[in-house]
C-alpha positions in Angstrom: 44.9 0.6 30.8 43.0 3.9 31.0 39.9 3.9 33.2 37.1 5.8 32.8 36.3 7.8 36.0 33.2 5.4 36.7 35.2 2.6 36.6 37.7 3.9 39.6 36.8 1.8 42.4 38.6 -0.8 44.0 37.9 -3.4 46.4 40.1 -3.9 50.0 39.4 -6.2 52.7 40.4 -4.9 55.6 43.2 -3.0 53.8 43.9 -5.8 51.2 42.5 -6.6 47.7 39.6 -8.7 47.5 39.6 -10.3 43.9 36.2 -11.5 44.7 34.9 -7.7 45.2 35.8 -6.8 42.0 33.8 -9.3 40.1 30.9 -8.9 42.2 28.5 -5.8 42.9 27.1 -5.0 45.9 24.4 -7.6 47.6 21.0 -7.1 45.8 21.1 -3.8 44.5 18.8 -2.0 42.3 20.8 0.1 39.3 24.3 0.2 40.8 24.5 0.8 44.0 20.8 -0.6 44.6 17.8 1.9 46.0 20.4 3.5 48.2 19.8 7.3 48.5 23.4 8.6 48.7 24.0 11.8 49.9 27.4 12.6 48.7 27.7 15.6 51.0 27.0 13.4 54.1 29.7 11.8 55.9 29.8 8.8 57.7 27.3 5.6 56.8 24.5 6.1 54.7 22.4 2.8 54.6 25.9 0.6 54.2 27.5 3.7 52.1 30.4 5.7 54.1 31.7 8.7 52.3 35.4 9.3 53.2 35.7 13.3 54.1 39.1 13.7 53.1 39.2 11.9 49.7 35.2 12.1 48.7 35.4 8.3 47.9 32.2 6.1 48.9 32.9 2.8 50.5 30.7 0.1 50.4 31.1 -2.8 52.3 30.4 -6.2 51.5 29.0 -9.6 52.6 32.3 -11.3 52.2 33.8 -8.7 54.4 35.5 -6.6 51.5 34.7 -3.1 50.5 34.4 -1.4 47.3 35.8 2.3 47.1 34.6 4.0 44.3 37.2 7.7 44.2 34.5 9.2 42.0 30.8 8.7 43.7 30.0 11.8 41.8 30.1 10.2 38.2 27.1 8.9 36.3 27.0 5.8 38.8 24.4 7.9 40.6 21.5 5.7 40.8 18.9 8.8 40.5 20.0 9.1 37.1 19.4 5.4 35.8 16.1 5.6 37.6 14.9 8.2 34.8 12.8 6.1 32.2 14.8 7.4 29.2 18.2 7.8 31.0 21.1 6.0 28.6 22.0 3.2 31.0 25.1 2.6 29.2 26.4 5.4 31.3 25.5 2.7 34.7 25.9 -0.5 33.0 29.2 -2.0 34.4 32.0 -2.2 31.2 32.3 -6.2 31.6 28.2 -6.1 31.1 28.3 -4.0 28.3 31.1 -6.3 26.7 29.0 -9.3 27.2 26.0 -7.4 25.2 27.9 -6.1 22.5 29.4 -9.9 22.0 26.0 -11.3 22.1 24.4 -9.0 20.1 27.1 -8.9 17.4 27.0 -12.6 17.2 23.1 -12.7 16.8 23.4 -9.8 13.9 26.0 -11.8 12.4 23.7 -14.9 12.0 20.6 -12.1 10.8 22.9 -11.6 8.1 23.6 -14.6 7.0 19.9 -15.7 7.1 19.6 -13.3 4.4 22.2 -13.6 1.9 20.3 -15.3 -1.1 17.9 -12.3 -0.3 20.8 -10.1 -0.8 22.2 -11.7 -3.8 18.7 -11.7 -5.2 18.2 -7.9 -4.7 21.9 -7.4 -6.4 20.7 -9.2 -9.4 17.6 -7.6 -9.8 19.8 -4.1 -9.7 21.6 -5.5 -12.7 18.1 -6.5 -14.5 17.4 -2.6 -14.2 19.7 -1.9 -16.9 21.0 1.3 -15.6 24.6 0.9 -16.5 25.7 1.8 -19.6 27.4 -1.2 -21.4 29.3 -1.2 -24.7 28.9 -3.7 -27.3 31.4 -6.7 -27.3 33.9 -7.1 -29.7 33.7 -9.6 -32.8 36.9 -9.9 -33.4 37.3 -12.8 -30.5 35.5 -16.0 -32.0 34.7 -17.3 -28.7 33.0 -14.0 -27.7 31.3 -13.7 -30.9 29.6 -16.9 -30.3 28.0 -15.5 -27.0 26.7 -12.8 -28.5 27.7 -9.0 -29.2 24.8 -7.4 -27.6 24.2 -6.2 -24.3 21.1 -4.7 -24.4 18.6 -5.4 -21.4 15.0 -5.5 -21.7 13.1 -2.4 -20.0 10.2 -4.6 -18.6 11.1 -4.3 -15.0 12.6 -0.8 -15.1 9.4 -0.1 -16.9 7.2 -1.6 -14.1 9.1 -0.1 -11.1 8.9 3.8 -12.8 5.5 3.4 -13.0 4.7 1.8 -9.6 6.9 4.9 -8.2 5.0 7.5 -10.3 1.4 6.4 -9.6 2.4 5.7 -5.3 3.9 9.0 -5.2 1.0 10.7 -7.0 -1.4 9.2 -4.2 0.4 9.0 -1.3 2.4 12.4 -1.7 -0.2 15.2 -3.1 1.2 18.7 -3.3 -1.4 20.1 -0.8 0.2 17.8 1.9 0.0 13.7 2.6 -2.1 14.1 5.8 -5.8 14.9 6.5 -8.2 15.1 9.8 -10.9 12.1 9.5 -13.3 13.7 11.7 -13.5 17.7 10.8 -17.1 18.1 11.5 -18.3 18.4 14.9 -21.9 16.4 15.8 -23.7 19.4 15.3 -22.6 19.6 11.9 -20.7 22.6 12.0 -16.9 22.8 11.2 -14.3 22.1 13.8 -11.8 25.1 13.4 -9.1 23.3 15.8 -9.2 20.2 13.4 -8.7 22.2 10.2 -5.9 24.3 11.7 -4.1 21.1 12.9 -4.7 19.4 9.4 -3.2 22.8 7.8 -0.2 23.1 9.7 0.2 19.5 9.9 0.8 19.4 6.1 2.9 22.4 6.6 5.3 20.8 8.6 5.5 17.5 6.3 6.0 19.7 3.2 8.3 22.7 4.5 9.6 22.2 8.1 10.7 18.6 7.1 11.8 19.4 3.6 13.2 16.0 3.4 9.8 14.0 4.0 8.9 14.3 0.2 11.8 13.4 -1.6 13.0 10.6 0.9 9.8 8.8 0.5 9.4 9.3 -3.1 12.9 7.5 -3.1 11.7 4.5 -0.9 8.8 4.1 -3.1 11.2 3.1 -5.8 12.4 0.5 -3.7 9.2 -0.7 -2.3 8.3 -1.5 -6.1 11.8 -3.0 -6.6 12.6 -5.4 -3.9 9.0 -5.9 -2.4 9.4 -3.5 1.0 11.0 -0.7 2.6 10.6 1.0 6.2 10.1 4.4 7.7 11.8 5.2 10.9 9.8 7.9 13.0 11.6 9.1 16.0 12.6 12.5 17.6 15.9 13.5 16.4 18.0 14.7 19.0 20.4 16.6 16.4 17.1 18.4 14.4 15.2 18.5 17.8 12.3 17.4 16.1 10.2 14.5 14.8 11.7 12.9 11.7 10.3 10.2 10.0 13.1 8.7 7.4 13.0 5.8 5.2 15.3 2.8 5.6 16.5 0.5 3.0 15.8 -2.9 3.5 19.3 -3.8 3.1 19.9 -1.7 6.0 17.5 -3.2 8.3 19.0 -6.5 9.4 16.1 -8.9 10.7 16.1 -12.7 10.3 14.0 -14.2 7.3 12.9 -16.7 9.9 10.8 -13.9 11.3 7.3 -13.0 10.6 6.8 -9.3 11.3 8.3 -6.5 13.2 6.9 -7.5 16.2 7.5 -11.1 16.6 11.0 -10.9 15.6 14.1 -11.6 18.1 16.3 -8.4 17.1 15.7 -5.6 14.6 19.0 -3.8 13.7 19.4 -0.5 11.8 22.7 -0.6 10.3 23.9 3.1 9.7 26.7 4.6 8.0 27.4 7.7 10.0 30.1 10.5 9.8 32.5 10.8 12.4 30.8 14.7 12.5 27.2 13.1 13.0 28.5 10.6 15.9 30.5 13.4 17.4 26.9 15.8 17.5 25.5 12.5 18.6 27.8 12.6 21.5 27.3 16.3 22.4 23.7 16.3 22.1 23.3 13.4 24.9 22.2 10.6 22.9 25.5 8.6 22.8 28.1 8.3 25.4 31.0 10.4 24.9 34.0 8.1 24.5 36.7 7.3 22.0 36.0 4.8 19.0 39.1 5.0 17.4 39.5 4.9 13.7 37.0 3.2 11.6 37.9 0.3 9.5 37.7 0.0 6.0 34.2 -0.7 4.7 33.3 -4.3 3.2 30.2 -3.9 1.0 27.5 -6.0 1.0 26.6 -7.7 -2.4 23.9 -5.0 -2.7 26.0 -2.0 -1.8 28.7 -3.7 -4.4 26.1 -3.7 -7.1 25.0 -0.1 -6.5 28.0 1.2 -6.4 29.2 -0.6 -9.5 25.9 0.6 -11.3 26.9 4.3 -10.0 30.4 3.9 -11.2 32.0 4.2 -8.2 34.3 2.0 -6.3 33.4 1.6 -2.5 36.6 -0.1 -1.7 38.7 2.6 -2.4 41.1 3.0 0.7 40.0 6.3 2.0 42.2 8.7 4.6 41.3 7.7 8.1 39.7 10.6 9.0 37.2 10.3 6.3 36.1 6.7 7.1 32.6 6.8 8.3 31.4 4.7 11.3 29.0 1.8 10.9 26.5 2.0 13.5 24.4 -0.8 15.1 20.9 0.3 16.4 19.4 -2.7 17.6 15.9 -3.1 19.5 16.1 -6.3 21.3 15.1 -7.8 24.7 17.7 -8.2 27.7 18.2 -9.4 30.7 20.9 -6.9 32.3 22.7 -7.3 35.3 21.8 -4.8 38.1 18.4 -3.9 35.6 16.6 -7.3 36.0 12.6 -6.9 35.9 11.3 -7.5 39.4 7.7 -8.8 40.3 6.4 -8.4 43.9 10.1 -7.6 44.5 11.6 -10.9 43.1 13.8 -11.0 39.9 11.3 -12.5 37.5 14.1 -13.6 34.7 12.0 -11.7 32.3 14.0 -10.0 29.4 12.6 -6.6 28.6 13.1 -4.4 25.2 15.7 -2.3 24.9 17.9 -0.1 22.2 21.3 -0.7 22.1 23.7 1.3 20.0 26.9 0.2 19.5 29.8 0.8 16.9 30.8 -2.2 15.2 34.4 -2.0 14.1 35.2 -0.8 18.1 32.4 -3.0 19.6 32.0 -0.5 22.2 28.0 0.2 23.3 27.0 3.9 22.9 23.6 3.7 24.3 21.4 1.5 26.1 17.9 3.1 26.6 14.7 1.6 27.6 12.1 0.6 24.5 8.6 0.5 26.6 6.4 3.5 27.9 7.0 4.6 31.0 3.4 3.9 31.8 3.4 0.5 30.1 2.7 -1.7 33.4 3.4 -5.0 30.7 6.8 -3.4 29.3 6.0 -4.1 25.7 8.4 -2.7 23.0 7.8 0.2 21.4 7.8 -0.3 17.5 9.6 2.9 15.9 9.6 0.9 12.2 6.8 0.9 9.3 6.9 -1.5 6.9 5.8 -0.7 3.3 5.0 -3.7 1.6 4.4 -4.4 -1.9 3.3 -7.9 -1.7 3.6 -10.2 1.1 6.0 -12.8 0.8 7.1 -16.2 2.2 9.3 -14.5 4.7 10.1 -11.4 6.6 11.4 -9.7 3.4 8.6 -9.2 0.7 8.1 -10.0 -2.4 8.7 -7.2 -5.5 8.9 -6.7 -8.9 12.3 -8.0 -8.9 10.9 -11.3 -8.0 8.0 -11.2 -10.2 9.7 -10.3 -13.4 12.8 -11.3 -12.9 13.0 -14.6 -14.9 10.8 -12.8 -17.7 13.0 -9.9 -17.8 16.1 -12.3 -18.2 14.1 -14.3 -20.9 13.3 -11.0 -22.6 16.9 -9.6 -22.5 18.4 -13.1 -23.8 15.6 -13.0 -26.7 16.5 -9.4 -27.6 20.0 -10.2 -27.6 19.3 -13.0 -29.9 17.2 -10.8 -32.3 20.1 -8.3 -32.6 22.9 -10.6 -33.1 20.7 -12.6 -35.5 20.2 -9.3 -37.4 23.9 -8.7 -37.4 24.9 -12.1 -38.6 22.1 -11.8 -41.2 23.8 -8.5 -42.7 27.3 -9.2 -42.0 27.5 -13.1 -42.5 30.4 -15.0 -41.8 31.8 -17.5 -44.6 33.8 -20.3 -44.9 36.7 -20.7 -47.7 38.8 -22.9 -48.9 42.3 -23.7 -48.0 43.6 -23.6 -51.6 42.0 -20.2 -51.8 43.8 -19.3 -48.1 47.1 -17.9 -49.9 46.1 -14.3 -48.7 47.8 -12.1 -45.9 44.4 -11.6 -44.3 41.2 -13.7 -43.7 38.8 -10.8 -42.8 37.1 -9.2 -46.0 35.1 -6.2 -45.5 33.9 -5.1 -49.3 33.2 -1.4 -49.2 30.2 -0.3 -51.3 30.6 -0.1 -54.9 34.3 -1.9 -54.4 36.2 -5.2 -54.7 38.6 -7.2 -53.2 40.5 -9.9 -55.1 40.7 -13.8 -53.9 43.2 -16.2 -55.3 41.5 -19.4 -55.8 44.1 -21.3 -57.5 42.1 -21.2 -60.9 39.2 -23.0 -59.5 35.4 -21.3 -59.4 35.1 -18.7 -56.5 32.0 -20.2 -55.7 33.8 -23.4 -54.9 36.1 -21.5 -52.6 33.9 -19.7 -50.8 30.7 -20.5 -49.0 28.4 -18.2 -46.8 27.6 -19.6 -43.6 23.8 -20.7 -43.4 22.6 -18.2 -40.7 19.0 -17.5 -40.5 16.9 -14.5 -39.7 14.5 -14.2 -36.6 11.3 -16.3 -37.7 7.7 -14.7 -37.6 6.8 -17.3 -34.6 9.8 -16.6 -32.5 8.7 -13.0 -32.6 5.3 -13.5 -31.7 6.6 -15.7 -28.5 8.7 -12.5 -27.5 5.8 -10.2 -27.9 3.5 -12.6 -25.7 6.0 -13.0 -23.2 6.7 -9.0 -23.0 2.5 -8.4 -23.0 2.3 -11.2 -20.1 5.2 -9.7 -18.2 3.3 -6.3 -18.4 -0.1 -7.9 -17.3 1.6 -9.5 -14.6 3.6 -6.5 -13.2 0.4 -4.6 -13.8 2.1 -2.0 -16.6 -0.4 -3.2 -19.3 -2.2 -0.3 -21.0 -5.9 -1.1 -20.8 -8.1 1.2 -22.8 -11.4 2.1 -20.5 -13.9 4.3 -22.1 -11.9 5.3 -25.1 -14.3 5.6 -28.1 -16.9 4.5 -25.9 -18.5 7.3 -24.3 -22.1 5.7 -24.2 -20.7 2.8 -22.6 -23.1 1.3 -19.9 -22.3 2.2 -16.4 -22.1 -1.4 -15.2 -19.4 -2.2 -18.0 -17.2 0.7 -17.1 -17.3 -0.2 -13.5 -16.4 -3.7 -14.5 -13.5 -2.7 -16.7 -12.2 -0.5 -13.7 -12.3 -3.3 -11.1 -10.4 -5.7 -13.8 -7.6 -3.1 -14.4 -6.9 -1.7 -10.5 -7.2 -5.5 -8.5 -3.4 -6.0 -8.3 -2.4 -2.5 -8.1 -5.6 -1.6 -5.8 -4.4 -4.1 -3.1 -1.0 -2.7 -3.2 -2.1 0.5 -2.8 -4.6 -0.3 0.1 -1.3 -2.0 1.9 0.8 1.3 1.3 -2.4 3.2 2.8 -2.2 1.1 5.8 1.4 1.9 6.4 1.1 5.6 5.8 -1.6 5.9 8.4 0.6 3.5 11.0 3.1 5.9 10.1 1.3 9.1 10.8 0.1 7.2 14.2 4.0 6.9 15.2 4.5 10.4 14.2 1.5 11.5 16.3 3.2 9.8 19.3 6.5 11.6 18.9 4.4 14.9 18.7 2.6 14.0 21.8 5.9 13.6 23.4 7.7 16.5 22.0 4.7 19.3 21.4 7.2 22.2 21.7 8.9 21.4 18.4 5.8 21.4 16.3 4.9 24.9 18.1 8.6 26.2 17.3 8.8 25.1 13.6 5.2 25.8 12.4 4.1 29.1 12.4 0.4 28.9 11.0 -3.0 30.7 11.7 -3.6 29.5 15.0 -0.9 30.1 17.7 -0.6 27.1 19.5 0.3 26.3 22.8 1.4 22.9 24.4 -1.6 21.8 25.9 -3.9 23.1 23.0 -1.8 21.4 20.7 -1.6 17.9 22.7 -5.5 18.2 22.9 -5.7 18.6 19.4 -3.8 15.6 18.8 -5.8 13.4 21.4 -9.1 14.4 19.3 -7.8 14.2 16.1 -7.8 11.2 13.7 -4.6 11.5 11.4 -5.1 9.3 8.2 -3.4 10.0 4.7 -4.8 12.0 2.3 -5.0 9.5 -0.6 -7.9 7.5 -1.0 -7.4 3.7 -0.1 -10.1 2.6 -3.0 -8.0 4.9 -6.1 -4.6 3.8 -6.9 -4.1 5.8 -9.5 -5.1 8.8 -11.5 -6.6 6.9 -14.3 -8.4 5.2 -12.2 -10.1 8.5 -10.7 -11.0 9.5 -14.0 -12.6 6.6 -14.8 -14.6 6.8 -11.9 -15.5 10.5 -13.0 -16.9 9.1 -16.0 -18.8 6.8 -14.5 -20.6 9.3 -12.5 -21.1 11.3 -15.7 -22.8 8.3 -17.1 -24.8 8.2 -14.2 -26.0 11.1 -14.4 -27.0 10.7 -18.1 -28.6 7.4 -17.3 -31.0 9.2 -14.7 -32.1 12.6 -15.6 -33.1 14.7 -12.8 -32.4 11.6 -10.0 -28.7 12.9 -9.4 -27.1 16.6 -8.4 -25.5 17.4 -11.6 -23.8 20.3 -10.1 -22.4 18.5 -7.3 -21.5 15.7 -10.1 -19.7 18.1 -11.8 -17.7 19.8 -9.0 -16.4 16.2 -7.9 -15.6 15.3 -11.7 -13.4 18.7 -11.5 -12.0 17.7 -8.0 -11.0 14.2 -9.5 -9.5 16.2 -12.5 -6.9 17.6 -10.1 -8.6 21.1 -9.2 -8.4 22.0 -5.6 -10.9 24.9 -6.4 -13.9 23.6 -8.0 -16.4 26.4 -6.8 -14.6 29.4 -8.9 -15.3 27.1 -12.1 -19.1 26.4 -11.4 -21.7 29.6 -11.5 -23.1 30.5 -8.8 -27.1 29.1 -8.3 -28.4 32.8 -8.5 -26.0 34.2 -11.5 -26.8 32.8 -15.0 -24.1 32.4 -16.8 -23.6 32.9 -20.5 -25.7 30.1 -22.6 -23.7 27.2 -23.4 -24.3 26.1 -27.0 -23.8 22.5 -26.5 -26.3 22.9 -23.3 -28.8 24.9 -25.1 -28.7 22.2 -28.1 -28.9 19.4 -25.4 -31.6 21.2 -23.7 -33.6 21.9 -27.3 -33.2 17.9 -28.0 -34.8 17.6 -24.4 -37.8 19.8 -25.1 -38.4 18.0 -28.4 -38.0 14.9 -27.3 -40.2 16.0 -24.3 -43.2 17.6 -26.7 -42.6 14.4 -28.6 -43.6 12.6 -25.9 -46.4 14.9 -24.7 -48.0 14.5 -28.3 -47.9 10.8 -28.4 -49.3 11.1 -24.9 -52.5 12.6 -25.8 -52.7 10.6 -28.7 -52.7 7.7 -27.0 -55.4 9.3 -24.6 -57.7 10.2 -27.2 -57.5 6.8 -28.5 -58.4 5.2 -25.6 -60.8 7.7 -25.1 -62.7 6.9 -28.5 -62.5 3.2 -27.8 -64.1 4.0 -24.5 -66.9 5.7 -26.0 -67.5 3.1 -28.8 -67.3 0.5 -26.0 -70.4 2.2 -24.1 -72.0 2.4 -27.5 -71.8 -1.1 -28.2 -73.0 -1.7 -24.2 -76.0 0.5 -24.6 -76.8 -1.1 -28.2 -76.4 -4.8 -26.7 -78.6 -3.4 -23.7 -81.3 -2.3 -26.0 -81.3 -5.6 -28.2 -81.7 -7.6 -25.2 -84.7 -5.5 -24.0 -86.1 -6.0 -27.6 -85.8 -9.5 -27.4 -87.3 -9.8 -23.9 -90.2 -7.8 -24.9 -90.6 -10.0 -28.1 -90.1 -13.2 -25.8 -92.6 -11.5 -23.5 -95.2 -10.8 -26.4 -94.9 -14.3 -27.6 -95.4 -15.8 -24.3 -98.6 -13.9 -23.5 -99.8 -14.8 -26.8 -98.9 -18.6 -26.6 -100.8 -18.3 -23.2 -103.9 -16.7 -24.8 -103.8 -19.3 -27.4 -103.4 -22.1 -25.1 -106.5 -20.6 -23.2 -108.4 -20.4 -26.2 -107.6 -24.0 -27.0 -108.7 -25.2 -23.5 -112.0 -23.1 -23.6 -112.6 -24.6 -27.2 -111.5 -27.8 -25.8 -113.9 -27.4 -23.0 -116.7 -26.6 -25.2 -116.2 -29.6 -27.6 -116.1 -31.9 -24.3 -119.5 -30.3 -23.2 -120.7 -30.7 -26.5 -119.4 -34.4 -26.7 -120.9 -34.7 -23.3 -124.4 -33.5 -24.5 -124.4 -35.8 -27.8 -124.0 -38.6 -25.6 -126.6 -37.8 -23.1 -128.6 -37.2 -25.8 -127.8 -40.8 -27.5 -127.8 -42.2 -24.2 -131.6 -40.9 -23.4 -132.4 -42.5 -27.3 -130.8 -45.8 -26.3 -133.0 -45.8 -22.7 -136.4 -44.4 -24.8 -135.7 -47.4 -27.3 -135.4 -49.7 -25.0 -138.3 -48.8 -23.1 -140.4 -49.0 -26.0 -138.9 -52.3 -26.7 -139.9 -53.4 -23.2 -136.3 -53.9 -22.1 -136.5 -51.3 -19.6 -139.1 -51.1 -17.0 
């Protein structure tokens, strides 16, 4: 068996072969030869390694007394190359260890593939439900086929939902000006950051012009996101194109166990790549893969999804091709391994921790092409780098998410069956079958197709024609069944987010709150999906940013913008800038953007003078898709031609203002008259009160004078009575004296 130069080593104990030395490496090495600095030009012993001056072979002494003789010590087993972080360790790992790694990974990949068999079958059935393959109606000559139905039409509910989603998502995530913007283009002092603006413009130029595959590839990916529930973007530095690349990976080609929850927590993530022999050779010449012979690829065995896609396209993937035309099936597996001679060490001791690696192997030959460390060199924790981004429609029960095929698949099946029944019922109603008497069966045929204006004779043996032939009682579709089909279709459209909801149509004066409520109602499901896509695209741009940081020359070489970038300046700009999607995460479609514009106009009308009308108009123009609204707006110091509608509106507002002013003046006059009347009434009341007080005072004085007079008269009367009494008393005394009564 032929051996590569790196395997050209033998083991000899004291001149005899030592089988144990063939199986065991040197004691406690790091890499293949350990942490030994071997000077291949030095003769004699160097840390246990002796170089034969005649043959140039490296002789390594073993603990058991044997030696390992490497006749090609200058081969890739040189440990200095393995110490490089980005080295292809497949050049340094022993073939037996590579075989063990390949067998273990292939077994694990096979188990992962089996775990998603039902998912692949569902995806294949969904491709049939799209109805993209033209199917001829079935023949009615065979009675068994006729009973099954003749029409082959499929309801376009699923296809419509997928196409609408793809169109909306493309319009938002892939604008014509470019998908990237810099979130922090304004400095702390309020001035524009020219470096950030140049980075944004040049980055968009890169993704729209240099990476010309980005837009069509992303557009196709969005179709699969809506259809199957998820798709992936792979962001990496391509060794052939020598620049960062962000390419879509269909979910069927990313083999992950359905028991996994996400990319970071999966045991293995395997990208199945169908690679042309020329591309494989380019990868070997570029140094990405080991330059080894892989032999001729075996004929491919497509899975259920590949078979259904080929059937829809009208091709046969199993046609035997010439050997040199067969593509290789490459497995690029991101996994954790504990590789012999490359074990993880903590404080100088082997820890037994499995480290993240990227392993590339050919499926048919089972040979490993590449083994590279999959963690950042400065990362002390050695956590795995993730180069895949998951674009999700609706997070599902397992790793692969829920798409429109899962949401609308059963409804599409039911509507397809209903459509076929309705078509078949109409056909049978127009061309009904019949039953005829055996006595009338003496004809050469039992198929009677009467042409318009023609006739066919029927031998009834003298009986009535109506007694010999009876049409079958086929029924046409009733209104209840038609209404049910319509309701089922509307329900599917509502669930799938394709229902047409009229918002603002014919209701230009609708309240702003009502419009905003309708917008929220119409965008709940679609807005949630759009937010997930926005977050995934932001993650994709971060990975792209990391690739540019590792390879800044690729950007400088491919972009000729307004700024002459250098590597340090470009890396500094990447560090300071925040690359985010140009899309608005709160606006999932252009229709919703126009509804928001209408709400702004309504707010401006509802609160005149409270909003900047010109800025409102500017934003509405931007929402309508015009990138240069300033060219449409009149300058502040230049009066443009009067707009009749604006003038009429101003006149109307002027009349309303004058009417309001007149009403205000009349109201003020009325209030003034009322105030004067109130003052007059108050003066009259005061005079009346004063008069009443004077009258009361005069009455009181008169009463006092009258009382005084009465008192004086009473006193005079009393004195008169007293005088009369004294006179009478004197008379009595005088009489008594005269009578001798008194002395």
